[in-house]
N, C-alpha and C positions, 0 to 999 in steps of 0.2 A: 504493500500500500504506500501511497505517497500523500504527504500533507501539502497544502498550498498556503503559503503565507502571503497575505496582501496587506501592504501598509495603507493606512487610512488616507495617506496623501495621494495614493494612486500612482506614485512614481516608481514603485518597485514591486515586482511580482517574482517571488522566489519559491521554488519547490524544495522541500526538505522533509526529512522524516521526523515523526513524533510518535510517542507511544499513546495508546488509547487510555492509559492510566491517568494521563493529564487532561482528559476530557472535562470540560466545564458543564456541558449539557448536550443533549441529542436533539436533532430535528429529523424525524423520520430515520432513514438509514445513515444520516450524517452525524459524525462526532465533531462537536464544535469546541475550539480552543480560543480563549481570549486572553491577551496579555499585552506586554509592552516591550519594545526593543529599541534601543538607541533613543529613548525618550519619546518614541512615537507609539501610538496604539495600533495594534493589528489584530486581525482575527484569523483563525486557521480552521479549516474544515477537513474532516476525514470522510472519505466514502467507505463505510464499513461493509466488508464482505461477509 
């Protein structure tokens, strides 16, 4: 599985791996992560198989 990290600024889109253990909540089959990196908010979604 791959996680997609999208900065709120919309300037950066990076694919990287995360563990399901760090899920904040789920939307249907998606595992959603929310956090901050480099002082910017971002959200990460997992497509759970």
